[in-house]
C-alpha positions in Angstrom: 0.0 0.0 0.0 1.2 3.5 -0.9 2.5 5.4 2.1 0.9 8.8 2.5 3.1 11.8 2.8 2.8 14.1 5.8 0.2 16.5 4.4 0.1 19.8 6.2 -2.4 22.5 5.3 -2.8 26.1 6.3 -5.1 28.9 5.2 -3.4 32.2 4.5 -3.9 35.8 3.3 -1.1 38.1 2.1 -0.5 39.5 5.6 0.3 36.0 7.0 2.5 34.7 4.2 5.7 35.3 6.2 4.3 33.7 9.3 3.1 30.5 7.7 6.5 30.2 6.1 8.1 30.3 9.5 5.6 27.6 10.6 6.6 25.3 7.7 10.3 25.9 8.4 9.9 25.0 12.0 8.2 21.7 11.0 11.1 20.8 8.6 13.8 21.8 11.1 12.4 19.6 13.8 11.6 16.4 11.9 13.8 13.3 11.6 12.2 12.5 8.3 13.3 13.6 4.9 11.8 16.9 3.8 10.6 15.2 0.6 8.2 13.3 2.9 6.2 16.5 3.4 3.6 18.1 1.3 2.6 21.7 2.4 -0.6 23.2 1.1 -1.7 26.8 1.5 -5.3 28.0 0.8 -4.5 31.1 -1.1 -6.5 34.1 -0.1 -5.1 36.7 -2.5 -1.4 36.2 -1.6 0.7 38.5 -3.7 3.1 37.2 -6.4 6.0 38.6 -4.5 5.1 36.8 -1.3 4.4 33.5 -3.1 7.9 33.8 -4.6 9.4 34.1 -1.1 7.3 31.3 0.2 8.5 29.0 -2.6 12.1 30.1 -2.1 11.8 29.2 1.6 10.5 25.7 1.0 12.8 25.1 -1.9 15.8 25.3 0.4 14.5 22.1 2.1 13.4 20.2 -1.1 9.8 19.9 0.4 6.7 20.5 -1.8 4.6 23.6 -1.5 1.2 23.9 -3.3 -1.3 26.7 -3.5 -5.0 26.0 -3.5 -8.1 28.3 -4.0 -11.5 28.0 -2.6 -14.7 29.4 -4.1 -15.6 32.2 -1.7 -19.4 31.9 -2.5 -19.6 29.1 0.0 -18.6 31.5 2.8 -21.2 34.2 2.1 -22.5 33.6 5.7 -19.1 34.0 7.3 -19.1 36.5 10.1 -15.8 38.3 10.2 -14.2 40.4 12.9 -11.0 42.5 13.3 -9.4 39.3 14.7 -11.0 36.6 12.6 -10.9 37.2 8.8 -12.9 35.2 6.3 -9.7 33.2 5.6 -10.2 31.4 8.9 -13.4 29.8 7.7 -11.7 28.1 4.7 -10.5 25.3 7.0 -14.0 24.0 7.0 -13.8 23.1 3.3 -10.2 21.9 3.1 -11.0 18.1 3.1 -13.2 18.6 0.0 -10.1 19.9 -1.9 -8.4 16.5 -1.3 -11.4 14.3 -2.0 -9.8 12.7 -5.1 -6.4 12.0 -3.4 -7.4 9.1 -1.1 -5.4 10.5 1.8 -5.9 8.9 5.2 -5.4 12.1 7.2 -4.3 15.7 6.9 -3.0 18.1 9.5 -4.5 21.6 9.5 -2.5 24.2 11.4 -3.2 27.9 11.9 -0.6 30.4 10.6 0.3 31.7 14.1 1.9 28.4 15.2 5.5 27.2 15.5 6.5 23.5 15.8 9.1 22.6 18.4 9.1 18.8 17.9 8.7 16.2 15.2 5.1 16.3 14.1 5.3 13.0 12.1 4.3 11.0 15.2 0.8 12.5 14.8 0.4 10.1 11.9 0.8 7.2 14.3 -2.3 8.2 16.3 -5.3 5.8 15.9 -8.2 7.9 14.6 -10.6 5.0 14.2 -14.0 6.1 15.1 -13.1 9.8 15.3 -13.6 12.6 12.7 -10.5 14.4 14.0 -8.1 14.8 16.8 -7.7 18.1 18.5 -6.8 19.9 21.8 -9.3 21.5 24.2 -9.6 25.2 23.9 -8.0 26.8 26.9 -10.4 28.9 28.9 -13.7 28.0 27.1 -14.6 24.8 29.0 -18.3 25.5 29.1 -18.8 26.9 25.6 -21.0 24.1 24.3 -23.4 24.6 27.2 -23.7 28.3 26.4 -24.4 27.4 22.8 -27.2 25.1 24.1 -25.7 22.0 22.3 -27.0 18.7 23.5 -23.9 16.5 23.9 -22.4 13.7 26.0 -19.1 15.6 26.6 -18.9 19.4 27.1 -15.3 19.5 25.9 -14.8 22.1 23.2 -11.8 22.0 20.8 -9.6 24.7 19.4 -9.8 24.6 15.6 -6.3 26.0 15.1 -5.0 22.4 15.2 -7.0 19.6 13.5 -5.7 16.2 12.6 -8.5 15.2 10.2 -9.6 11.6 9.5 -10.2 12.3 5.8 -12.4 9.3 5.0 -14.7 9.8 8.0 -15.0 13.6 7.4 -15.9 13.1 3.7 -18.2 10.2 4.2 -20.2 12.1 6.8 -20.5 15.2 4.7 -19.0 17.4 7.5 -18.2 20.4 5.4 -21.7 20.9 4.2 -23.2 20.3 7.7 -20.9 22.9 9.3 -21.7 25.4 6.5 -25.4 24.7 7.1 -25.0 25.4 10.8 -23.3 28.7 10.1 -26.2 29.7 7.8 -28.9 28.7 10.3 -27.3 29.9 13.5 -25.4 33.2 12.9 -26.5 34.4 16.4 -24.6 31.6 18.1 -21.2 32.1 16.4 -19.3 34.1 19.0 -16.1 32.2 18.0 -16.9 31.9 14.4 -15.9 28.7 12.5 -14.7 27.1 15.7 -18.2 27.3 17.2 -19.7 25.7 14.1 -17.2 22.9 13.9 -17.8 22.1 17.6 -21.5 22.2 17.2 -21.3 19.5 14.5 -18.4 17.4 15.8 -18.9 17.4 19.5 -18.5 13.8 20.8 -16.7 12.9 17.6 -13.2 14.1 18.2 -10.2 12.6 20.0 -8.7 14.8 22.7 -4.9 15.2 22.5 -2.5 16.5 25.1 -2.3 20.3 25.1 1.4 20.1 24.3 0.2 19.6 20.6 -1.6 23.0 20.7 0.1 24.9 23.5 -2.0 28.0 23.3 -0.6 31.3 24.6 -3.2 31.3 27.4 -1.7 28.1 28.7 2.0 29.1 28.2 1.5 32.5 29.9 -0.5 30.9 32.7 -3.4 33.2 31.8 -6.1 30.5 32.4 -6.5 27.7 34.8 -8.1 24.4 33.9 -11.1 23.6 36.1 -10.0 20.0 36.5 -6.8 19.1 38.4 -5.7 16.6 35.8 -6.2 19.2 33.1 -4.1 21.6 35.1 -1.4 19.0 35.4 -1.4 18.7 31.6 -1.0 22.5 31.3 2.1 22.2 33.5 3.4 19.5 31.2 2.7 21.5 28.1 4.6 24.5 29.5 7.6 22.3 30.1 7.6 20.5 26.8 5.4 22.1 24.1 5.3 20.3 20.8 3.5 23.0 18.9 3.2 26.6 20.1 0.0 28.4 19.2 0.3 32.2 19.5 -3.5 32.5 20.1 -4.8 35.9 21.1 -4.9 39.3 19.5 -1.2 40.2 19.9 1.2 38.1 17.8 4.9 37.5 18.2 5.7 39.7 15.2 3.9 42.7 16.8 6.0 45.2 18.8 3.6 44.9 21.7 4.3 41.2 22.1 6.8 41.1 25.0 6.6 37.4 26.1 9.8 35.3 26.0 7.8 33.0 23.6 8.7 35.5 20.9 12.1 34.0 20.5 10.7 30.7 19.0 8.9 32.6 16.3 12.0 34.7 15.5 14.3 31.7 15.4 12.4 30.2 12.5 11.3 33.4 10.8 15.0 34.2 10.4 15.4 31.0 8.3 12.8 32.1 5.8 13.4 33.9 2.5 11.4 36.8 3.9 14.1 37.5 6.4 16.7 37.5 3.7 14.6 39.7 1.5 14.2 42.2 4.4 18.0 42.2 4.9 18.6 43.0 1.3 16.1 45.8 1.5 17.8 47.2 4.5 21.2 47.0 2.7 19.8 48.8 -0.3 18.2 51.5 1.8 21.5 52.0 3.7 23.4 52.3 0.4 20.9 54.8 -0.9 21.0 56.9 2.3 24.8 56.9 2.1 24.9 58.0 -1.5 22.5 60.8 -0.7 24.8 62.0 2.1 27.8 61.8 -0.1 26.0 63.8 -2.8 
C-alpha cells in the first residue's frame, strides 16, 4: 500500500505569508524524516506574487513540496468576520473537500500563528478509528457548548487551530456541508466563528490530545487555569515540553507589543525564511541609498 506523505495545510492571506512560512520551516527543522516526505498546502486568499515567490524560495531550500489552492468564496457568504478573525479562517471547513480525489488517510490543519518545536510526524501514528478528527481542548472555554445550548455527552470544546483530520470519515459524513449549514442557520450563536460551528457539529466525535500539541498562549503564559486538576497537570506538562506553540490571542509575536519570551521561538524560524533574507537585502539597499545621498 502506498504510504501517505505528511500532508500539512494552512489557510493564509497576504498578511500572514511570512508567518506561515516560519511555521513550515519549524516543521522541517524539527523532523527526523526527509523533507521530501512532506507536502505543504496553502489555501491562497489573494497572496501577492512577490510573497508567493518568497514562500516558494523558503520551502525550496528544504526540497519539500509547496502547493497553493483556491476555494470558491461563495460558499462562505454567511461567514461572520471580525477584526481578529478574517474570512480566511473559515476556509479550513472546506479543506478536506479539496483533497477528495487524493485518497489521503489524514491531513493536519494548522493555523498560521503556530510554531513546531518537535517532530510532528508522530501524529500520523495516532489511531483515529471512530473519530472525525483529533484536537486539543480550547483553553479557557470549557463551558462553551453549554452556552451554545448544544446537547452532547461531553462538554469538551476543541480549538480549531489544530485539527488532525480523518479524511475518509469527514468526507463520508459530509462534515463540510453540515458545518456550513450550521453557520447559515445559527449566525447568532457564532461568537467564536468557524470554531463554534465545527464544535456544534463534531462534539462527541473528536479525539482529545494532550495540550502540548496545541500549546496556546493562554496556557503558556498561565493566563487561564483548567477547572480539572488533571487538566491543570497537563497544562504544566505543556509548558515544560510544548510540541506546537500556538500564538493565540490578538497580539502576535511579530507585533511590537508582544513582550513574552515566547517571541524567540517565532523569531528563530522566521530568520530562516526567504522573507528575512529579503528584508535584509532591502535594509542594505536602503542603507546604500542613504549613504549615496549623504555623499551627494
